[in-house]
N, C-alpha and C positions, 0 to 999 in steps of 0.2 A: 506494499499500499504507499502509495507515493505521498509526504507533504505537501503541497503547492502553497509557495511563495508568490504573489504576485505583484509584489510593486518594487521597486528599484532602492538603493539605500539610499543614495542621492537626489537629488531631482534629473529630470532629463537632461536636464543642460548640460549634465557631467559625462554623459556616456559613459557612466562607469560601473557597469554591468555587475551588480553583486549581489543577483539573483541565486539562490541555492534551487537549480533546476531539479526536478524529480528524477531525471536519469543521473545526477551526482551521487544519488543516494550509493547506488552500487559501485561507484568508485571510489567509496569512503571505505571499502571494509578493510583494506590495509593501511592497519593505523602504525604511527611510528611508534618505537619503544618508549616507556617510561623514562629510560634516563634522558633520553634527546628531549621529552619534554620537559623534563625538570631544567634542563640545562636552557632552555628557550625560556621558561618564566623567568629564569634570572637574570637573563640579558633584558625581557621585558621589565623585569623591579628595576634594572636601573636606567631603562629607557624613562620610565617613569618618574624617577626622584631627580633625575638631572635637571628639570627646569623648578627643583622646588623653592628657588629665590625668588622666581618671579610669578611663584602662585597668587600672591594677592593682586598681583597686577591682572596675571589672568582671568581672573574670578570677573574682575571687572569689565575686561574684554572681551569673554567667552562670546556676549552676545554678537557683538559687531563683526568678529573674526569672520565667520562664515559670509556673511554680507560683503566684508571687505576682499575675500578669496574669489567673491565671483565676480564682482568689479574688476578686480585684477584680470580677469580673462578678457575681457573687452577692450583691454587698452594694450596698442602694440608693445611689443618689447623693446624695439628698435627706435631709437630715438628720432631717427630721419626716415624718409622713404613711403612711398604708398603700400594701400593695402596688396596682398596679393592677390590673386585672381584662384580660383578651383582647380584651373589648367595648372597652376605653379605647383599646388599641392600635389598634384596626383602625377607630375612630372617627378617631384621629390621623392612621391613614393617608388616611383618605378627606378630612380637612380638606387635608391636606397637598397632598393630590393636586390639589383645587380651589381651590388655591390661585394666583392671577394672580400674574403675575410681578412685579411689586410688591410685593405684597401682605405683610402682617408674621407674621413665623413666631413671635413671641412670644404674640400671640393666640392663635396655633392651640394653643400649649401650654399658654396661664393655666389654663384649667379644670383640667386632671390635672397640674401641673405638680409638687407637692407627694406626686405617687406614680407616676410615673414614674422607674425605672431604667436605668440603660445597657443591662441585658438589652433593656428594651422598644425602644430607639433602635437597638438591633443587629435585632431584627425588623423594625423600619420600614425599615433599609438595606438588609433582604434584599429586602423588597419591591420597595423600586427597583429593586435590581442585576436581579430576575427581570424587571421589565419594561423594562430596560435606560433610565430615567429619571436619569440621571447628573446635570442641571443640578438637582433637586430635592435631590440628594443630597449635590452640594457647597455648595449655599443652606445646608440645616441643618447640616453639618458647619461652616461658616464660623459657624455663629448659635452652634454649640456652643463654639467655641473661646471666644467672649468672655462665656460663661457660667460663673461658679465653679460654680453646682449640677449641671452637668452636662456639666461640662469632658472630652473624648474621651480614653479610654482607649487603649491600643495595640491593643487587639481592636477597637477603633471604627474605627483608623489601617488597620488593615488592610483591615476590610471596605471601608472607602472608596478604597483602593488599588485593590483589587480590582474595585470596580465602574467605576471609571475608567480601568484598566488591558483593560478589556473592549471599549471603546469605538476602540480605534484607536491607533496610534501619535501622534496628533495630541493627544492628553490626556497622554502619559508626563509631560510637563513638569509637570504638575499632579499628576501621581502622586508625584513628587520633592518637588515640595512640602508634600506632607502627612505626606509620611516626615521631611522637614528638622523638619515641626512638633511632631514629639516629640522630645522632651529625649534627648541619648544616653545617657543613665545607664538611659532605660527601655527601650532597643531591644533586642528579643530576637530569637530564630528566627521567630518569628511576623510580626514587621514586613519582617524581612530577604527574608523568603519570600515574601511577600507581594509586595515589590516585585519579587523577583527573577522571579515568576510573570508580571507586568504586561511587561515586557523579552520573557520567553521566547515569551507567547502573541503577540507581535508580532516572533517571529522574527527579535529581534535575541542571539544567542546569546551572539555574545562580550561585550555587557553584562553578560549572566546572569551568565557565566562572571567578570568582573572584580568584579561585586557580592558573590560567592561570597568571593573572594581578601580583598577589604574588608573582610566579614562576617569572618573570620579573624582579620584584624588587627586589630579592634576588639577582639579578645577574646569574641566571640560564637560561641559552640558549635552548628556550623550539627546541622540534623537529618537523618534520611534523607529524610524529604518536602521540604528544600530540593536534596540532592544528586538526587533523583528528578526535581525541576523543571528543575535545569542539564542532566540527561543527554539530558530528554527533548526542549529546547531544540535541544540540540546535535545529537543524533540525528535532528532534523527537518530542518535546514538544509539546503539544497538547491543554494543559490547562494553560494559553492560547497560541495561536500559536505564535511563535518567528517570528515577522516580517522580510521579506525575505533580507531586506536590512541591517540589522545586521547580517545574514551569511556573505553576499558581503563583509561586512567591516572586518572581521575574515577572509575573501579570501584575500583582498587587502593585509589585514596586511602579510599574506603568500608570496606574491607575493614581495613586497616591500623589504622584509628581506634579507640583504644580504647573511648570510648564506643557501650556497646550500643544507643543510641538510633540512632547512624549505621551499624546493622547491613543489609547489602543484604536488601530482601524482594523479595516477588514481584512488585512493579511494577517493579524496578529491573531485574531480571531480563529481566522481559517487552521493558522498554525496549530493553534490549543486544538482545534476541535479534529486535525488529523492524528494528532498525538494521541486524541482519546481515542480515535479508530482503532489506532494501533495497539492498543492497550484494554479494547473493548469496554471502555469505559461509558456506557450508555449514560449512567445517570450526571455525571461531568458533562457530557455533552450536551444533556436536556438544559444543564445548567447555565452552560455559556452560552446556549442558544437565546436564552430568556436574557441574562446580561445583554447581549448585545443588539436586542431588539429595544433592550430600555435605555441603552446608551445612545441610542440612534443610528446603529450601524446596522442595514439593512441586507441580510445573510445573500448571497448570490449561490450559484451551481453547485461550486466550489463546497461551499459550507454545508447544503443540503445533502451532497455526497457523502460527504466527512462523517453529518450525523447518520444518515441512512447505514453508513458500513460500521459507527458504533456500536448501534442494534442492531446489527444483523451481527455483529462478531459476538455479542452476548444474546442472542439466542430470542429475540423481542421485536422483532418487526412489527408485531401489531400495535406496540404502542407508537409508534412511528405515526401510523396513521390515525389516531388517536391524538396526538402533538397536533399535527397537521390542520384537524377538526378544530381543536382547541384556538390554534392560532387564526384560525378563519373568524370564529365565534367572536375574536377578539379585534377584527378590522384587521389582522395581519396576514393575509391569505397567502401563502406560500406559490410562489410561481411554478409555471408548467415544467420547470428543471427540476424540483423540489420531489414532485409527483413520478418524473420519470427515472429520477435516480432509486423509490421506492419500487417503482413496478420493476426494475431490472435488477433490483436485489432479490425478489419475488423468481422472476426468471431463471436465476442461476440458480436455483433450488427447484427448477420445474413446478413453482405452484402457481396453476394455471387461474384458479380460482381466484385465490388472492391478489395476482396481476390485474385482472378483470375489473375486482371491487374496487382497486385503486380509480381505475379510468373513470367509474360510475361516481367514487366519490370527488373525485375532481369536477364531476360536472355537477354535483351538488352544492360544491364549496362555492362554487362560481368562476372557477379556473378552467379557461377555454383548454382542450385537448389540443397538442400539435403534431404535426406529422410525424415529428418521432416518436409521441407518444405510442400513435396507431403501429409503426412499423416495429415499435417492439413486439407488442401483442403478435402481430402479423407473422413474424419472425417464429416465436414462443407456439404457436398454433402449429406452424408448416413444419419444425423441428418434432411435434409431437404427431404428424401426420393426419392433424384435424384439418382437413384443406374445406369441408364443408363450414367449419368456423371462419378460415380465412376468406371465405367468398363473402361471407356474411358481414363480417368486422369492416372487410374493406366499401362493401355495400353503403354501410354505416358513417362510415368514414368520409363516402363522398359528400353525402348529406349535410357533412357540416366542414371539414378540411379539405381543400383542394390537394388532390395526390401530387407531391413532387417527384423528380427525375428518381431518387435516394427511396423511395416509398416502390415504386416501378421496381427497381432491381431488387428491392427484399422479393416482390411478386416472384418475378422471375425465379430467382433462387429457388423460391419454397418450389414454387409448380414445377419448374425444371428437375429437381431434385429426387419431388415425388412422382414423375412419370407422366404429368399433363403437358406433353410437349405441344401438341394444339391449340391450348388454353395460352401456354407462353406468347405464340405468336397473334394469337386474337388480343390478348391483353398488349402488346405492342402497338397493335395498331388502333386499339383505343387510346394507347398513349400519344400515337402520335395525331389522331383525332383532336384528343383537348388540348391541343397545342404544347404539350409537355415536352421539351428538348431534351432529346436522347444525348448519353455521353458514352465513352467506350466501355464503361463495365457494362451498362443496358445492352450496347451490340453484342459484347462479347456472351453475355448470359443469354441472347436470346439466338446466337449462333450456337451457344453448346445445347443448348437444349433443342435446335433442330438438326444437330450433329446425332444427337443421341435417339432423336424420333426418325432419322433419317428424311426429315423434311427438307430435300435437296432443292425444291421449288423456293419456299419460304427461304434458305436460306441464301440463296441469290437476290432475291427482293433486299432482304437486310443489307448486304453484302452492295448493291445498286444504292440504298440509302445513305448509306455511308460514304459512299463516293460523291454523290450529290453533296452531302454537306461538309464537304472536304475535311473529310475524315482518312487518313490513312490506315487502311485495316492492321489489327496486330496479327502475331501469327497466332493466338487463341483465338482471333476471329475466322483466319483461314482454314485452321483445323479443323471449329466446326464445319466448314463448308466441305472440306474433305472428307470427313465421317459420314456426314449428310450421303453423299455422292457413294460414297462406298457402300453403304449400308443398301443403294438402290443398284449396287453392280453395275456403276457406271466407272467402269475402272479407267478410261481413255480422260472422262471430265474432272476425274479428282486426279489424274495426274496431271493435267495442264493447270488444275489451280494449284497444286501442289509446287509447280514450277516458275507459276506467275508470282509467286509471294517472295521468292527469290528476289523477281526482277524488279518488284516495289520498294525492297530494302525490308521487308519482315523476314527475317532469316527463319525455318523453319527448327520447331523444339523438338525435344524427344516425343513428345505428345503428338506430334505432327507426322513424324516417323512411323510411329506407332498406329497412327491411325491410317494411316495409308497402307500400312504392312496390315492390318487386321482386315481393310477391306479386301485385299488378297486373300488373305486366310481363309475366310468365309467360302470362295471360290474356289478352294483349292490351288491358287497360284503360287505355286510353292517358290518358284523359280524368281517370280516376279518379287517376290515379299523378300528373300535369297538377295537379289540385287539392289531393293532399298536399303536394308540393314549395312549391306557393305560400304553404299554409297554415304551413310550415315557415320559409319565408323571412319572410313578412309578419307572421305571430302571432309565433312564436318568435325569429324574428330568426338562426335557422341558417343560414348557406350551403349551396347542394350541393357534392358533393367529385368525384373522380373515380365512385367506388361509385354517387352518384345519377346520373350523368350515363350510366353504362351502362345502370342501371335503365330509365333514360328510353328511350334506344336501341332497348332490346328490348321496352319496351312498344308502338313505335311499328313497329319492326319486325312484330311478331306483330298490334298492331291495321291492318297495311297501310296505314301513314303512310310511307311509304320517304324521300320526301325531306325530314319532319322527323326521321326518324332518323340522317340523312346531317348536317344542321344543326344536331342536339345532338352532334354527335362533332365538327363544326368550334368549336362556342361551347365545347365540355371544352377544346379545344386553346387557344383564346382566352383561358381563364383560368388558365392554362401547367400543365394538368395532364397529364402524362406519360400517353398510353396506354400499358396494359398488353395482353395478349393477348386478356383478355375483352373489352377496347375496341373492337380491331383485328378480331376475329371480329365483334363486332354490327355493326360496319361492311360487313365481308363478308357478312354474312346479309343486311345490306338490298341490295347489291348483286345476291343470286345469284336474292332472291326477283322484287328487278325485272326478270331475264333478260339484264342486260348483263353481255356475257362478259367485253370486255377491259376495263372497271373492275373487276372481279372478280378476273381474272388479275393485273391492277396491285398489288389489294390483296391476294392472297395472296401476293405477292412481296413485300411489303411484311412481312408476319406471319411470313415465312420468313427475311427480314433481322433481323428482332428478337429471335425465338425460338430456340432449341436447334433444336427441329422443331417444326412444326405440329402440334396436335391432330388428334384424328380427327375431331372437330366439326368443322375448317375443311376436313379432305380430301372427308368428306361432304357438306360443303356443295357445292364446287367439282365432286364428281362429278354431284352431283343439278341442277346449273346442264349440264353436259356433257350429261346423257341426256335431260335436256327440250328440249333444241335439237341432239339428235343427232349432237352432237360424240362419239361413238365411238371414234374415235383417240384422242383427246384424254384421254378418259376411263380407257382401259385404260393407255395410259402412268403416268397418275397410281395406277392400281390396284398396275402395278409399281412405282413407287416407292415407295409403302406395304409392298409384298412384300419389298422390297430394304432395309427399315432394320431393320438391327440393334442398334441402341441403344434399342430400344422393340418388345419381342415383340407385345404389345395392337394396332399398326398392320397386323404381316404377319396375326395370327388375323380381324382384321375384313376386312381385305382377300381372304383364301382365302374368310371366309363372304360377301361378295358375291359372289365368281365360284362359289360354290356346291360349293368343294372341301374343304368340312368336315361333309358332311351325315350321313356314318357317326355310331354311335355314341361312338365313343372321340374322334375328332377333336370333338365338339360338347360335350364337358365343356371343353373348351379352350376355345370359345365361351362356355360358360355360365362360365366363372371367369374370363373377359375383363369382361365384362357386370355380376357382381358386385362384379369390382373397380372399375368405374365409382362404385359406390354409398359407396365409400369416400370418394369426395370430399362426399358431402352430397347433397341431392336437387336443388340448384340448378344443379349442373354436371350431375346424371344424368337431368334432365328434358332437358336442351339436348341432350344426348349419344344417348337415345334417339331423340328426334325426327327427329336429324341423319341417323342411322342407318336408321330407319324409313323417311324420305323418298329414301334410296338404293335402299334395298331395291324399292319399292313403282315406281321410274322404272325401276328395271330387269330389272322384271317379275319378281320373286321374292317373289310372295305370298305361297307358303308358309312359306318363311325369315321374311317379315316376321309373320308369325301369330306364329310359334314367340319371335320377339326381342320381339311388345308380350308375350306369355304371360311370359317371363323381366322384362320389366319390372313387370307386375303384381303377381311375386311378389316382388320388392323392394321394393312398397310403395310404387310411384309412379303416378300416375294414380289415384287413389282415387276420383275421381266417375266413372269414366268409364263403366261398366255399373251400373243404378239397375234394379232390375225389385220392383215393388208389386202392387198388386189395381188400382189406377188407371192404373199408367204403366209402360211398359216403354220405357226411354229409354239411348242411348249421348252422352256428352257429349263432343267434341272438341276444344272451343273452346280448349284449351291444346296442341293439338297442330300438327305441320306438317301440311302440303297432305298427302304422302305419310303420314305416320303416321296422319290423318283418314281414309284412304281405307282401309288397311289394319283400322283400328280397326271402319270401318262396315261394312265385307266380312265381317269376324267377328261383329260383332253381326245382320248381318243371316241369317247361317247360324244365329245363336242363335236366331233369332226363327224360323226356318223351323222347327227342331226344337220351339219350343213350340207354333207354329201347326198341330205334327203331332201334338202330344202332349196339350195343356190343351183342355179346352171350355172353360172361362170364360177371353174374352177380356179386357184392361183397356181402357179408354176410347179410349184413344191410344198408340200406338207415336211417339217423338218423337226427335229429335237436335238435341241442342246446339250450335251453332256457335258462338254468341256470347253473352256477359254482360256484365252493368252496363249503364251508360247508352246504349251502341248497339244494346240491344235494342229502344230506341223508334223507332228510323230506319229508313226504308225504303234507305236506300242502300247499308246494310249488305250486301245481299241481290247487292249489285258486290263483294263483298271476297271473295279469293283462294278461303279457306276454305268460305267459304256460297255461294259459286258454284260451285265445284266437287264437294262434297257433294250440292247439290241436283240436278245434272247426273246425275253419277252414280248418285244413288239411283231418278232418275226414266228413265234408260237401262235399270236394272236391273230395276225391278216398273212399268213403264208406267205414270208418273204417279200414284202412290199417293198419294205425298208432297206435300205443298205447305205455304207458309206461312200460318201464320193469321193474323189480324188485330191478334190480341191481343199477340203476340210477334214479333216481327221477328227473333229470333234463333233459333226453334229452327222444326226443320223437322217436319211431322208426317203420320201415316197416321190416321185416325179408326176408329174400332170397326167403320163399316160397312164401309172398304175391308178391315180386318184379316181380315172374315168373310170377303170376296170372294176375299181371299190364301189361307186356311184353305181355301175351298171348290174352290179351283184345285189346293191341293196333295191335297186329297183324291181329286180325279178324276184324277191322277196315280199314285196307290197302288200299288205293284208294280215301278212303273219305278226305274229305280238312279241317282236325283236326291241328291245328300250335302248339297246347299244351295242356297240363291239363287245366291252366286258359288264360281265352283269357284277353292280357292285351290291353285293350280298354281305351279310354277317354270319360267317362261319360257328358253327356250335365249339366251344373252345374242345380243344383235345383233351382228352383222358390222359391218365399218364400213363408211360408206357407208348404211347401213340409216337410211330415212326412218318412224319413229314418229308422230314430235310435231309436226313440225313442215309435214305436210301440211296441204293447204287447208281440209280438213273432215274433222275428227278424232272419229270417233264412242265409241273403245275409252279407258278408264283415266278417264272423266271429266271430257276438254279439251275436249269438244264447245259449240257453240253453246248458249248460254243461252237457249230462246226467252222469251217473253214469258208471264210466270208468268197464269194465269188461276186466280182466286181463288175456293173452293169456299164456297157458303154454309155456315156453320156453327150448331151450337146455341151459342150462348154463353153462356148459362144453364148450359151444361154444364159447358164449358171452362175460365172463367172462375175459379171453385172450385180448380182443379186447379193 
């Protein structure tokens, strides 16, 4: 907890920053030894007694000394010559800055000697203080000591002491030397306070207190700034903690001093309140609040925050609300910042009801809530997942307080983290329509939501909006665009956006590289993913992190490079990255695709021991593995384990879906809710979720349920590339799907194809099934990869060798127009027969334990039969190449 002082020790004209800033507290940890402190106290004693003979005279002159020192500032030190210009001061600073260690200061000053005043030198010292250049400050000071025309006055001494005091305890002796250089009769509160601040800044509160006593003994009257400096030093002391009674003793001295210049001010009270908060002294904080109000000092936001912290530390926040009500009843209603501090204290402990009660109390007490007030509650509701509460509170806010940019930014973060990506875009349009100016945080938040939600069109609109407003998109903004394009399988566009950001000077970050690699990974473009990580390491000098390895593992799994997936996992472990649930699921996927049961079970057990509950994705992977290997007993045991899960109802719903228990309309609504909930995690998770679920449903023989689940995925905006119909091509793109998911999609597409052949007279040039994208389209070995092999076999088993691989692309399986006409003729010849399509989409009864569906020597169903040697057909390359 920081103790805050908001006033300077001297007047602003001195430019002598003697603030004890909150950050300085941490630099005060290293205290000097007691021996050194004792030696300094002895020196201070000598400095205090040096002017004992003149003490009586000083008592008479103390009131006028400070004024005389201030008047001296405005008098040029040189007897002749005009005033210097700001340019000459800047030129002097530059010459002194470029002066070598043994260079002559006299030569630097020679040109403007008769025009420089002590005010000019004060400006030079302030610049050196800003830079922390105490060496040049000390050299210049020693030069001035030797000159009659620019001998330093008390103001200069005070500034130099401040410069040296900021450099740590090692230079405190030099601070003393500068102080002692000043004649005793010339010392006023200014120089003493400067020296006290130097000790206070270095956590030497006892020495600061001793200097205050010596200052009084020398007949120099302290000011309120002097007392505030000593108070702050004592209040911040932690080793040991200064008793609060001692602080109150200093406070009492100030209150009883007859001089009006020592009257406690806002800084005094805030310092004491901060000390009370640090010590959790709620009663003392309340007493101080009453005292300051009686003294006519109005509390500010800092005061109220310290009061709230004091009561929070004492575990009695409810008293703060009562205290505020009492103040309101007496006509001293706290301002909005007071209620805001109390509200934030409740939010830190998750006390939602109490935080809302503070808002209602504000309204009752007649204090109008501000946008910041509502922001705190909006953020609290969002972190607790109470999104309906966020919407209701925002509607209430709009009736009383116009939302500002910061409020919208909170909403973007809340709804973006909650998975309501389209709502973020709608809010962004609402923001623009309300005339609220977006800032960079706004655009980055909206782009991040678009990225996670795969809203590539909206992301492009936001980017265009930024360009129109003259904003240069940051790397985070472009990362959102790359991610959104990747989730739509728009690889070329994503790569163009990736290169474009380099052209405008927004260099890709690790997150940008990972976003592009994740896009490639979803489609099994492992060569492209390898290339982008090679570019990241070799060209950008950025090393892979855990997310990078997760992307590689997924790319290798989807691309059927299973050995490389396991190697990437082992490399991740060697690089000392701890695998999380996503990493473990990636390796489990590799084992399940390979069909190795023992390794898969071992990996699943490791996953169970690492997380509270394995995800539905992990369960579906194991269920698919058991089904493909006819391990039905293991599969049903795992389904029962899912159904008995009390911690997560979604597991039970999905298990019941697989078993066919939720087909009626009322139960299917529960399934829809579970499927929609998966999309709140973003496209990255949703794609893996639906792929795993579709895979299970296919291998369990649940084609109709698989088709319904696929339809839900399309409604959620997933697999936007799946179906495409133009005048030239009817296509289905399954390159980002699991094997089972691809077979479900192809089955649905074949029935769509049946309907179109039955209705349409105009046929396209070809029908195409995309099984691979990227560099692998050029290689013939791709035909042996799982998805390509199974889909090819399934198509030809269903439609009698109507589909084949073209010579011009090895990632597509096509059916030419001539073959489509034959299929159309066959359909016409069966007109009147009760055929719903090429593939009967029914749900099979679950196999009984011991059934052999997929492990027989010759399997003719489900696309798992032996893949015969392909007989390529002659094609009209001139017709197909333009397609």
